[in-house]
Each structure stands twice: as structure tokens, then as C-alpha cells.
C-alpha positions, 0 to 999 in steps of 0.5 A: 762094601757100603757102596755096593749095598747102596747100588743094590738098593737103588737097582731094586727100587728102580725095578719096583718103580718101573714095574708098577708104571708098566702095570698101570700102563698095561691096565689102561691099554687093556681098557682102551682095547676093550672100548675099541674092539667092542661096544656095550650091548646096553649102549647099542640097544639104547641107540636102537631104541632112539632110532626106532622111536624117531622112525615112523616107518618101523612096523609095529613101532609101539610094540617094538619100543615096549619090548625093548623097554620091558626086556632091556638087559635080557638081549637074547630073549629080546631078539627072539621076541622081535623075530616072532613079532608080526612074522618078523617084519619089525626085526627085518626092518631093524636089521636092514635100516637101523643096524647099519646106522648103529654100525656107522655110529660105532665107527665114529666113536673115538677111542681114548688116547693113552700115553705110550709106555714100553712094556716088557713082553711076557714079564708082567701079569695081565690084568683083566678089567671088565667094562662096567655096565651102563645104566639106561638114562631113561629110567624116569621115562620108562616109569611114565610109559609103563603107565600108558602101557596098561589097557582099558578092560572095563568102563563104568558110566553115569549119564549126567543128563539123566541125573538132571532128570532125576533118573538114576542110571548106570552103564557098563562098557566092555571093549572087544579088541581095539576097535569094537565094544559092547555097551549096556545101560540101565535106568530106574527112576521110581518116584511116587506121591499119590497125594499130589498125583505125581508119578515118575516111574521108569524101568528101562535097559538097552544094549549098544554095539560100537565101532571105534573109528580111526587108527586104534594102534595109537589110541587108548581103548574106548576113546575117540569117535565111534558109531553104534547100533542100539536097542532098548526097551522098558515100561513106564508110568507118568503122571505130573500133577494133572488129572490124567496119567499115562502107563505104558505096557512097554516101549521099544527103540532102536537106531544108530548112535554117533559119539565122541569120548575124550580121556581127561585123566588116567582113569577118567573120561567124558563121553558125548553121544546122540541116538537117532532111530525108531521108537514105538510104545503102547500105552493107556491113559488114566485118571484118578477118582477117589484114589482109584485108577479109571482107565480112559483110552489106550493107544499106540505111539510111533516116533522117528527122530532123536531118541536118546542123548548122553553126556556121561562121566566115564571111569576107566578100569585098566589092566596090564598088557 
């Protein structure tokens, strides 16, 4: 009786041990089948991102990369946006040139080898194991690129040359699309010392339309080389320690500008520009006699040549795309 009981106990332990081994083996086989038959969408879109980033022939490449970064994880919406972008040209290029490379890449993936163990068919429960989602390894890069994805919506400027001439000034530039911008400027030195016969007063304003040169798709707004058309005007009163002074009823100038703006930091740039055109003014010459102005002559002055120069500090105000 004791021998029979011992045999039963041994048989029960044997079935328990072999059954657990088969369950573990089936789990690994399920894992292997998952890895062999399909590939995680995260891995596939990471490969698409790498191929697009390295292929300069992809239409609207920067916009495609931005969409993949912003909508990574929501792949149905990402595919719809790529189909809509630029009439579907980038999506067509990806399906014709990029996805075949992804398929070849999938074919080269070697499944994990699993030790073959005999499994009793239909006798053990099936264990479903979901593949873990893979977190993209470019998290830090994404944060940096998010900064550069912002666009300049306004620029505030100060001309350092006018500052050296003790002329307070300010400029505002508004981008219009990627290639055009509108620049407005104002300067107003207003210094007067009657005892020393010193007068330095000027009220002046102007507008300029600029066309930014080069490929604007790969550059930030309001940076690079530009050509402009400007017009400005104002009134003035100048007397610098001598007996005679000049008071202008008006002055006007118009012409062409060429310049270059270089971005120094995220919100800081420096701009160099020179304007050449036509200037005209009507003025009156006067002198002081016992505190009163004595008008002497009036005249008209015309000039063709450089009419303004700038070395400006630029504060770039950005917004989200």
C-alpha cells in the first residue's frame, strides 16, 4: 500500500513539473511568433523618420519630419496628415521609396531562437502576451527640435549707429509669409540748450518693404540677405554752437536697401544694412539775436547717394507653428 501511494505521488509531481515547463515553453514560442510575424509601429515609424531625415529628395522633408515628431503614437492621424500635405506628394514618395526599404529592413530582422520543447496539443491553456511598446530614443532631440519649430512673428530693433549720434530710435518689423516683411522705424532726438546755442531736434519716421533672398524653407524668418524699398520723412532743427542754424519744414527720402541679418541666439540677432536713394529738403537758415530767431535765407537741397546706414540689435519674438 505504501509503495502504491509513493508511485501516485511521484506521477503527480512528474505531471506538475512537465506541465509547467510546457507552459513556459509555449509563452516563449508566443513571444517569438509575435516578433516574427509583425513589427511594432513605433519601430517602423522610427525607421521612416531616419530614412526621411537622411534623404534630401523627400518633398517637404522638414514638414514631414515635424509631423512624425508631433503625432508619433497616433499613426492613423499621422498617415492622414501625410496624405493631405502638399497634395500627397511626400506620402507618394515615402510609399514608393521609403517603405520598400522598411520592408527589406523587416526581412533582415532575425527572430530569437527558442529551444524546442514538446507541447501537448490542446491540453494547456494559451497565454497571450502583448508586446511592450518601445519608447523612442530621440526624446532629447525632440525637445531641441521643438524649439526650432517656433516661428518669428515680430521683431523689435534698435540702431546702434543712431544711439552713437544720441538719437533715440526704435524699429518694428513684421514678417509677411516666409519671403516678405514690413519694417517701420521712428527716431526722435530732441536736445536743446539755448544758452550755448545748441539745438539738435529731429522727428522722423519711415517704412520699408523687404524681400528675403535664398531658400526660405530651411531658414528662420527675418534672417539672411534681403533687398528693400524704403521711404521716410520728417522735420528738423539743427544748430551746433555757431551763430547760424538750419530749420527744415520737411525732408523726404526714398531708395533701395541691401542688408544681412544673422541670428545670434534664439531671440537675438544683429542686422547690417545700407540705403541708397534720393533725398530732398526745404530749409530756412537763421541766426540768434538777443534770444530771437532772425531768418536769413531759405533754400532747397537735393542729394543722391547713401541716405541711411544701420547696425541694429534685433529682438526676435516667436510663436508656435
